[in-house]
Structures are given as C-alpha cells and as structure tokens.
Phi, psi and omega in degrees: 000096182285241181279122185231164174279165179296330178293316177294321178299310181300322181292318181293319181293320179296325181275000178081019178272087184265150175256162175279341183214134180232147176222114184243133174204170180140172186284330183273079186290333178298313179293321180300312179297321180296319179292322180299315179298318180293320178299313179300318180296329178281324179291318183229113177303147183308323182285354179246006186284336181303321183262340191239000178248127181233120185249132179235148167265136185302323183290342182241018183293127172257120183295330179292317177293318179300317180297319182295314183288331178289336178266358181287140177275146182290149178242124180057030180202164180279340183206168173254141179238132178238126177251141176230114181262132176057054176272102179260105184267006185299323183265008180287140181291162183298321182289319178293321180295322178294322180291321176300313179301319179297319179297315183287328176292331185262017182300137177285163180294342181264012182234132174237131177248128180246110180257122183220140184248119178237338186252001177204159181258113181300338180264356178052039177082359182259175183284330180241156179283163172290168190311298185292320179296323178294319179298318177297316179298318179296323179293318179295322179291329181288319186246358182210225186226134176242135178223129179259122182258086175267163180295138175280166176286163178299321179294323182292333183272353181302309184300310178294331176292314179299315181298317181293317178296314180300322181296331181270003175093006177248178177227157180206139179281156178304321180297315179294324177299314178295320178299315179300317178301318178296319180296331182262013178054033176062023175272115182296326179300313178292319179303311180301320179297317183288326177299318177301314181294316181295320181292319178299320181288317191271339184062234181263015178269165180287138174274117183257172177298320181295325177295319178297316178300322183289323188253329187278126180291129178291137174281158180302317182294325179292312178297320183293326180290319177296321178295317180300317178298317180300316181295314182297328181274000182062031178265084187293323180301311179295319183299314182275000167273324181282323185304315178300329179296323178294318180283340183295335180272014180056036178284143180300130179305325175299319177294320176299313180299318180295319180293322177294318177298320178296323180293320175296323179295322178300313181294321183291318177297318181294323180296315180296323179295322178293318185291334181253012177059038177269137182287162184298321182295333179290320176299317179302312185285321185287327186244020172068037179268012182299132185087348178230039182300331181299332179296316181293320179298314178298316183296320180296328179283321185278333190285349181301333185277349188242147176277151179297324181298317181293317178297322178295320178296320177299317179298322176297318178297319182291327176295318179292322179298319179302315178297318180296322179296327182273347187239333183266154178266002178299153179305130187297321180296323181294322179298316180294317180298320178299320181295322178295317180298317181296322179292319179297334182266005179299000000 
C-alpha cells in the first residue's frame, strides 16, 4: 500500500490491514495527529503500550536506540510500535541515512514504525521534497504506506463538522458547516477549537451563520479578502472598519500587506479566468488552490463587479507598499493606511 488518501488509510486500519512502515506529512497537522493517535491505538492496545510503544523525537533520534527497539519482541501484544516525530533527514550524513534505511528495510513483521511530521514541512514549502526526505518517503512508499494530509475543501468538511457538533449536543446546517470551514480556512485544528466554543455558547440550540459571525475569530486571510473587496467596491467605511481588526491581532504589517495582495491576486486571477472563459478547476490546478477550492469559488463570484485594470493597479500599489515597509522608517501602519487610501482613490 504505497501513497494513499486519509480515507483509504482509515479504511485499511479499520479492517486490520497494517503496514510495517508509515510516513505521514502535510499541511493539515490536526488531522494528521488525530490519525496518528488512532493508528497507534489500533496497533498497540492502551493496556500494552507501556512495554510495546516507543516514541522518539526526530531531532534527538539515536539510530542505535532505534535499532534496538525495532528488534525487540512484543510483550502481551501482537506487535511493537515505534513513532518518530519530525524526522528531518536532509542534514543526515550518507552513512547515517544508509543505516536508517537498513533498519527500516529490515523491520520484522511484528514491528511497525510511524514517521510523522507536524513541526516542519519535509517539502519546505515546495512541490517536491528535498533529496534525503524524498528518498525516505520513497522508501516508506515502497515497503509501507505514505499519506499526505492536505486541507480538505469546505464541502468535504461539512460531514465531519456536522457529526462533531451533533456529538456535543448541538446542531448545525450543512450550509453553516461549510461557512464555518471557510471562515477557518479549512484548518481542522482551528475548526475543532471553534466548534467547542460554538457548542458551549449554543447549548442544544442550532449553530447559525450569525452565531459563527459573532463568535468565530476572523483569520488574517479572511479579513484581508473582505478588505480587498471593500477597496475594490470603493467602500472606504467598510475598509477602515476591517483594517483595525487586522492590526488588533498584533499581526506583522508585512504579513497584512502580503495577505491583502494575495486576496487581490485571487480576484485578479478569477477575473481573467472569466474574461477568457476558463473553468474554475483550471484556475485551481494552475495556481495551486487544491484544498482551497472555496477561495476560487468565492473569487469567481465576487470579481464580476471589478475590472481587471483596477485590480491590477491595486496589486501594483501593494507591491510598492511592500518595498516601503521593508525600506522606510515611517510607521508601518501609516504606510498600509496610505496604500488603502491610494487604492480607494483609483
């Protein structure tokens, strides 16, 4: 079982189809950690974990200790489980990497090793991994199972959100569940935190969109998108109501400027797609929106009111603002506010 989806992984684990080696990575670390915990509990029952579960941190990994525990026979259990968190092998010497590969290649049928990344990105933000991390991933795919946990779409998260809310004694409509996913940028970690808050507030009542607007903290990307729309619509009142919310979280002005520019880019790409009759899925594939399809859907709906020329000029102003933030000693907030005024006066 090489590279699989989280759904395929869950199905295999439920049916008892275990691998000797697992490699988990991806942006959705909340789901990744939840799957790791479930997998470990299935591999080793809780009452047998004291003797058969061995956990390592990648930064402190001793290959000698790893080799020893991998050769250990299980006690009062069918197997031994070894977990390694955040194992970055990019800086590992060739001899150590070969030794690690030999250990993993020689795993007994009664031993399972779970390598999972939550504190670093093996691909370092790129589409492909660096050399050694890719070799490790390929090795895991060859003799075990690899699963990439990327963010799901808002629609895909409706069912688990509804189930989680119902389990806590509240209710939520599919429409409100999708809206919540979008407000949390499809991050399950953020969604789970917000569900706890919403259910505590609502009790056994239905969680509505208005309740979500009242209680859910806006993400920087969400607020920046609303700000970009307000600027493009020439709504200065709304723009200068949203801007203080961005600064209220003590967010770095450079990050705020980048988020606003990114939102304008979303609208600009969508506008050009409409003008050239390009479908939504083509925008998703060409510009890396996989897992964030809702961003394209919203932009395709909203961009109809704005000209490509105006959006392009706004992006130019924000590019200049980025340079000013990095080079001038003027108050950063003032620089951003001036950029908003310039865009509103286009």
